[in-house]
C-alpha positions as CSV (number, residue, x, y, z in Angstrom):
1,M,-6.3,10.2,-6.6
2,L,-9.3,13.3,-5.5
3,A,-11.2,11.4,-8.7
4,F,-11.2,8.3,-6.9
5,P,-14.5,6.6,-7.3
6,N,-16.9,7.0,-3.5
7,A,-19.9,7.3,-2.4
8,Y,-19.9,9.0,1.0
9,G,-16.7,11.4,1.2
10,L,-13.2,10.7,0.6
11,T,-10.1,11.2,2.2
12,V,-6.6,10.7,0.3
13,R,-3.8,10.1,2.6
14,F,-0.1,10.3,0.9
15,A,1.7,7.3,2.1
16,M,4.9,9.4,3.5
17,K,7.1,6.4,3.5
18,A,7.2,6.3,-0.3
19,C,9.2,10.0,0.1
20,P,9.1,11.5,3.2
21,N,11.3,14.6,2.3
22,A,9.9,17.5,3.7
23,A,9.5,20.2,0.4
24,I,7.1,16.4,-1.3
25,L,5.1,16.2,1.8
26,K,4.6,20.0,1.6
27,V,3.8,19.6,-2.0
28,F,0.9,16.9,-1.0
29,A,0.0,18.9,1.8
30,N,-0.8,21.9,-0.4
31,K,-3.4,20.0,-2.2
32,G,-5.5,19.1,0.3
33,L,-4.0,15.5,0.9
34,H,-3.7,14.1,4.3
35,L,-0.6,11.7,4.9
36,D,-0.4,7.7,6.4
37,A,2.7,7.5,8.7
38,S,4.0,4.0,9.1
39,S,6.3,5.0,12.5
40,G,6.0,7.7,15.1
41,W,9.1,8.8,13.8
42,E,7.4,9.7,10.5
43,V,4.5,11.5,12.4
44,R,7.0,14.0,14.1
45,R,8.9,14.1,10.8
46,A,5.7,15.4,9.1
47,M,4.7,17.6,11.7
48,L,8.1,19.2,11.7
49,A,7.3,20.0,8.0
50,G,4.1,21.8,9.0
51,V,1.2,19.1,8.5
52,P,-1.4,19.8,11.4
53,A,-1.7,16.5,13.7
54,D,-5.2,16.1,13.4
55,R,-3.9,15.6,9.2
56,L,-1.8,12.6,10.0
57,S,-2.9,8.8,10.5
58,L,-0.2,6.6,12.0
59,S,-0.5,2.4,11.4
60,S,2.9,1.1,13.0
61,Q,4.7,-1.9,13.5
62,E,6.1,-0.3,16.4
63,L,3.6,2.1,18.9
64,P,5.7,4.7,19.6
65,E,5.9,5.1,23.4
66,D,4.9,8.6,23.1
67,F,1.8,7.2,21.6
68,P,-0.9,9.6,24.4
69,S,0.7,12.3,23.7
70,L,0.5,11.9,19.9
71,L,-3.5,11.3,20.3
72,N,-3.8,14.3,22.6
73,K,-2.5,16.1,19.7
74,G,-4.6,15.2,17.2
75,V,-3.0,12.3,15.3
76,Q,-5.2,9.3,14.4
77,I,-3.8,6.3,15.6
78,N,-4.7,2.7,14.3
79,A,-4.3,-0.8,16.4
80,C,-2.3,-2.8,14.7
81,S,-2.1,-5.9,17.0
82,L,-4.2,-6.9,20.1
83,L,-1.6,-5.8,22.1
84,Q,-1.2,-2.3,20.6
85,L,-5.0,-2.2,21.1
86,E,-4.8,-3.1,24.5
87,R,-2.3,-1.2,25.7
88,I,-4.1,2.5,24.2
89,G,-6.8,1.4,26.5
90,K,-4.8,1.2,29.7
91,A,-3.1,4.5,29.0
92,L,-6.6,6.1,27.4
93,P,-9.6,4.6,28.6
94,G,-12.6,6.4,26.5
95,Q,-10.1,7.1,23.5
96,E,-11.3,7.0,19.8
97,V,-8.9,4.9,18.2
98,G,-8.9,2.6,15.0
99,L,-9.0,-0.5,13.9
100,R,-6.5,-2.1,11.5
101,F,-6.9,-5.8,10.2
102,N,-5.3,-8.0,8.0
103,P,-8.6,-9.2,5.8
104,G,-7.2,-12.5,5.0
105,R,-6.3,-11.6,1.5
106,G,-3.2,-9.4,-0.1
107,S,-2.3,-8.2,-3.0
108,G,1.6,-7.3,-4.5
109,G,3.9,-7.9,-7.0
110,N,5.5,-10.3,-5.1
111,G,6.0,-11.6,-1.3
112,K,7.7,-8.6,-0.2
113,T,4.8,-6.0,-1.1
114,N,1.9,-8.6,-0.3
115,V,1.1,-6.9,3.2
116,G,-2.2,-8.5,3.7
117,G,-3.5,-12.9,4.1
118,P,-2.3,-15.5,6.6
119,D,1.5,-14.8,5.4
120,S,1.1,-11.3,6.5
121,S,2.1,-10.1,10.3
122,F,0.4,-6.4,9.5
123,G,-2.6,-5.7,11.4
124,I,-5.0,-8.2,13.6
125,W,-6.1,-11.2,11.8
126,H,-10.0,-10.9,11.2
127,E,-11.1,-14.2,13.0
128,W,-9.6,-12.1,16.1
129,A,-12.0,-9.8,16.1
130,D,-14.3,-10.9,19.0
131,Q,-11.0,-10.4,21.0
132,A,-10.5,-6.9,19.6
133,Q,-14.1,-6.1,20.5
134,A,-13.8,-7.6,24.1
135,I,-10.9,-5.1,24.2
136,V,-12.9,-2.0,23.4
137,K,-15.6,-2.9,25.8
138,Q,-13.2,-3.5,28.4
139,Y,-11.6,-0.1,28.2
140,G,-14.3,1.7,27.0
141,L,-13.0,2.7,23.5
142,K,-14.6,4.2,20.5
143,V,-13.5,2.5,17.6
144,V,-13.9,5.1,14.9
145,R,-12.0,3.7,11.9
146,I,-11.7,0.2,10.2
147,H,-8.2,0.0,8.2
148,T,-6.9,-3.0,6.1
149,H,-4.1,-3.2,3.6
150,I,-3.9,-5.4,1.2
151,G,-0.3,-4.9,-0.5
152,S,0.4,-2.9,-3.8
153,G,-1.1,-4.9,-6.2
154,S,-3.2,-3.8,-9.0
155,D,-6.3,-6.8,-9.2
156,P,-9.4,-4.7,-9.1
157,V,-11.1,-8.6,-7.7
158,V,-9.0,-8.6,-4.6
159,W,-9.7,-4.9,-4.4
160,Q,-13.6,-5.6,-4.1
161,E,-13.2,-8.9,-2.1
162,V,-11.7,-7.2,0.5
163,S,-13.5,-4.0,0.5
164,T,-16.4,-6.3,0.9
165,A,-14.8,-8.1,4.0
166,S,-13.5,-5.5,5.1
167,L,-17.6,-3.8,5.3
168,A,-17.9,-7.2,7.0
169,L,-15.9,-5.8,10.3
170,V,-17.3,-2.5,10.2
171,S,-20.5,-4.3,10.3
172,R,-18.9,-5.6,14.3
173,F,-18.1,-2.1,15.4
174,P,-21.4,-0.2,15.1
175,T,-19.7,3.5,15.8
176,V,-17.7,3.2,13.3
177,H,-17.8,6.4,10.9
178,T,-14.8,5.7,8.1
179,L,-13.1,2.5,6.3
180,N,-9.3,2.9,5.2
181,L,-9.0,0.4,2.1
182,G,-4.7,0.8,2.3
183,G,-3.2,-1.0,-0.2
184,G,-0.6,0.7,-3.2
185,Y,-1.1,1.3,-6.4
186,K,0.8,-0.8,-9.0
187,V,2.7,1.4,-11.0
188,A,4.4,0.3,-14.3
189,R,8.0,1.7,-14.2
190,I,8.5,-0.5,-17.6
191,A,6.4,-1.0,-20.8
192,T,5.5,-4.6,-19.7
193,E,4.7,-4.1,-16.5
194,K,0.3,-3.2,-15.5
195,G,-0.3,-0.5,-13.4
196,T,-3.6,0.2,-11.6
197,D,-6.3,2.3,-13.4
198,P,-8.2,3.7,-9.8
199,Q,-11.3,4.0,-11.9
200,V,-11.9,0.2,-12.2
201,V,-10.4,-0.6,-8.8
202,G,-12.2,1.9,-7.3
203,A,-15.8,1.6,-9.0
204,P,-17.0,-1.7,-7.6
205,V,-15.7,0.3,-4.4
206,K,-18.2,2.8,-4.3
207,V,-21.2,0.3,-5.2
208,A,-19.7,-1.9,-2.3
209,F,-20.2,0.8,0.1
210,E,-23.9,1.9,-1.4
211,K,-25.1,-1.2,-0.7
212,F,-23.9,-1.2,2.9
213,A,-25.2,1.9,3.6
214,Q,-28.8,0.8,2.4
215,A,-28.5,-2.5,4.4
216,D,-26.9,-0.5,7.9
217,G,-27.6,2.8,7.3
218,R,-24.3,4.3,7.8
219,K,-22.8,6.6,4.7
220,L,-19.3,5.6,5.7
221,R,-16.3,8.3,4.8
222,L,-13.4,6.1,2.2
223,E,-9.5,7.1,3.2
224,I,-7.2,5.7,0.6
225,E,-3.2,6.0,0.6
226,P,-1.3,6.1,-2.6
227,G,2.6,6.4,-2.2
228,T,4.4,5.0,-5.0
229,F,1.1,5.9,-7.2
230,L,1.9,9.5,-6.7
231,V,5.7,9.8,-6.8
232,A,7.1,6.7,-8.8
233,N,7.3,7.8,-12.6
234,A,7.7,11.3,-11.0
235,G,11.5,10.8,-10.0
236,A,15.1,9.5,-11.4
237,V,18.7,9.0,-10.0
238,L,21.4,10.3,-12.2
239,S,24.6,8.6,-12.3
240,R,27.5,8.5,-14.1
241,V,29.5,5.5,-15.6
242,Q,32.6,4.9,-13.4
243,D,34.0,1.8,-15.4
244,I,33.6,-0.9,-17.8
245,V,34.3,-4.9,-17.2
246,S,34.1,-8.0,-19.1
247,T,34.6,-11.3,-18.5
248,D,34.3,-14.6,-21.0
249,A,30.4,-13.8,-20.4
250,R,29.1,-10.4,-19.3
251,A,30.3,-6.4,-19.8
252,F,29.3,-5.1,-16.7
253,L,28.3,-1.5,-16.5
254,K,29.8,0.1,-12.7
255,L,27.8,3.3,-11.8
256,D,28.3,5.9,-9.3
257,T,25.4,4.8,-7.5
258,G,23.3,2.0,-6.7
259,M,22.0,0.0,-3.5
260,T,22.6,3.3,-1.6
261,E,20.1,4.9,-3.9
262,I,17.9,2.6,-5.0
263,L,17.6,-0.7,-3.1
264,R,14.3,-2.2,-4.9
265,P,16.0,-4.3,-7.5
266,S,18.5,-5.7,-5.2
267,L,15.3,-6.2,-2.6
268,Y,12.4,-7.1,-4.5
269,G,14.0,-8.2,-8.0
270,S,12.2,-4.7,-9.2
271,Q,12.3,-3.2,-12.5
272,H,13.5,0.4,-13.5
273,P,13.9,1.8,-17.4
274,V,18.0,3.1,-17.8
275,H,19.1,4.8,-20.3
276,L,22.5,5.9,-21.5
277,Y,23.4,9.5,-22.8
278,P,27.1,9.1,-24.4
279,A,29.5,12.0,-24.2
280,K,30.7,10.3,-28.0
281,T,27.7,8.4,-29.9
282,T,29.2,5.1,-31.7
283,G,25.9,4.3,-33.0
284,A,26.7,1.2,-31.6
285,S,24.9,-1.2,-28.6
286,R,26.0,-3.5,-26.2
287,D,24.4,-5.8,-23.7
288,Y,25.4,-4.4,-20.4
289,V,25.1,-6.4,-16.5
290,I,24.5,-2.7,-14.9
291,V,26.0,-2.6,-11.4
292,G,26.3,-0.4,-8.3
293,H,29.1,0.8,-6.5
294,C,29.0,-1.2,-3.5
295,C,31.3,-4.0,-2.5
296,E,28.1,-6.3,-2.6
297,S,27.1,-9.1,-5.2
298,G,23.7,-8.2,-5.0
299,D,24.0,-4.6,-5.9
300,L,22.5,-5.2,-8.9
301,I,20.3,-2.7,-11.1
302,S,19.5,-5.0,-14.5
303,C,18.1,-7.6,-12.3
304,A,15.5,-10.6,-13.8
305,P,12.1,-9.1,-13.2
306,G,11.4,-10.6,-9.3
307,E,14.8,-12.7,-8.6
308,P,16.8,-9.8,-7.5
309,E,20.0,-12.4,-7.8
310,T,19.7,-13.0,-11.4
311,L,21.8,-11.0,-14.0
312,A,19.7,-9.5,-16.6
313,T,21.1,-7.5,-19.1
314,R,20.3,-4.4,-20.7
315,A,20.5,-3.2,-24.6
316,L,22.5,0.3,-24.0
317,P,25.1,2.5,-26.7
318,E,27.9,2.1,-26.6
319,A,29.2,3.8,-23.2
320,A,32.4,5.0,-21.9
321,A,33.6,6.1,-18.3
322,G,31.8,9.6,-17.6
323,D,29.0,8.9,-19.6
324,L,25.4,10.1,-17.6
325,C,22.9,7.3,-16.4
326,V,19.4,8.2,-15.7
327,I,17.6,5.4,-13.9
328,G,13.9,5.9,-14.4
329,G,10.6,5.4,-11.7
330,A,12.8,5.9,-8.8
331,G,10.4,8.6,-7.2
332,A,9.3,6.2,-4.7
333,Y,10.9,4.2,-2.3
334,C,14.6,4.6,-3.4
335,A,15.4,8.3,-1.2
336,G,13.3,7.1,1.6
337,M,14.2,3.5,1.3
338,S,18.5,3.5,0.9
339,T,21.3,1.8,2.5
340,K,22.2,4.6,3.8
341,N,26.1,5.3,4.9
342,Y,26.7,1.5,3.7
343,N,30.4,1.3,2.5
344,S,30.3,4.8,3.9
345,F,29.0,6.6,1.2
346,P,27.4,9.5,1.9
347,E,23.3,9.9,1.7
348,A,23.1,11.4,-1.9
349,P,21.5,15.1,-2.8
350,E,18.0,15.3,-3.6
351,V,16.5,17.7,-6.0
352,L,13.1,19.3,-6.6
353,L,12.6,20.2,-10.7
354,R,9.3,22.9,-10.5
355,R,7.2,23.4,-13.1
356,D,8.9,26.9,-14.6
357,G,11.9,24.3,-15.3
358,T,13.8,25.5,-12.5
359,F,15.4,23.2,-10.0
360,T,15.7,23.6,-6.4
361,L,17.8,21.9,-3.9
362,I,15.4,19.8,-1.5
363,R,18.5,17.9,0.8
364,R,21.5,18.8,0.5
365,R,25.0,15.9,-0.2
366,Q,25.7,14.6,3.2
367,S,29.2,14.7,4.2
368,L,31.8,12.5,6.0
369,E,31.5,14.6,9.0
370,Q,27.5,13.7,9.5
371,I,28.5,10.6,8.7
372,L,30.5,10.6,12.0
373,Q,29.0,13.0,14.1
374,N,27.2,10.2,16.3
375,E,30.4,8.0,16.6
376,Q,31.6,8.4,19.8
377,P,35.5,7.7,21.2
378,A,36.0,4.5,23.1
379,E,38.4,5.0,26.0
380,G,41.5,3.1,26.1
381,L,41.7,2.2,22.7
């Protein structure tokens, strides 16, 4: 990512929602990356991990109540709606601010990962730029960043179209010096998926920045926000086979994990590689529907591509209870996006594998006492 094509400077921001553990944030901060946060809570979490406030950018559906304090600390905030922009202007007239626009196009593996276009609520609709300019003028705000976000697709044509549309928005705000082309970079978790080549999607963007500089006179800094791309295939969920049951039609492999640790298949119909390591190898294989441990028919690991409610099978070695099962491609949007404590299952531990082959526990397994600690007894019951 640090080699992403750019014309006049580059800032790489790790989208921390993909994997927000403090140890992971420190790894990327030590590599010189900045962070992209999606809530005030993420901002505070990053600062508690030791990341300086001026290396944090916030683009949030919910503007935190203490946003003036965050701005004064140096956090960069992008107004993601006209109302957010007005709130910032009323609280801090003359403030430097970023504007997040919906550029009218998006890219994603499905509708749930596409955050641009007319069906998306993210950002100020690009046709409302006049209203944004009026609010900026009213409160004397200084717009220094334009931010767009298209989703986690891999189509370089869409990237080029969005960069062109984003530069057109920049031209309307003469104080802008940075363009953030947010948007995930599709990672191929399984062989049939197509991943993003940063050099391919970035090359035409660099050319567009150069043409803009020739026409406008501004040499814009580029910001990008990889999340999944940096961590997806660096993580796995380790589980055990708990049970194997059959019906007339199917054999089900039941694991001691599920949507409590890896929600993506149930939510998106996403595909993850699954590897089974039998304690005793029979040499035979079998087609299994792989399910999780939650009392929920949607707790499914082996769904059809893009169809979270459609059962699919995986050919695996013949399994027995107790066998190790590894679900790959789980470094992004798994630990950080789980149905925590559903069925009162505790939050799973996280372990970091170091370059020298040693392991470090970076999150302990949650205890039942921790699950219950915020509950209060109701008098009279």
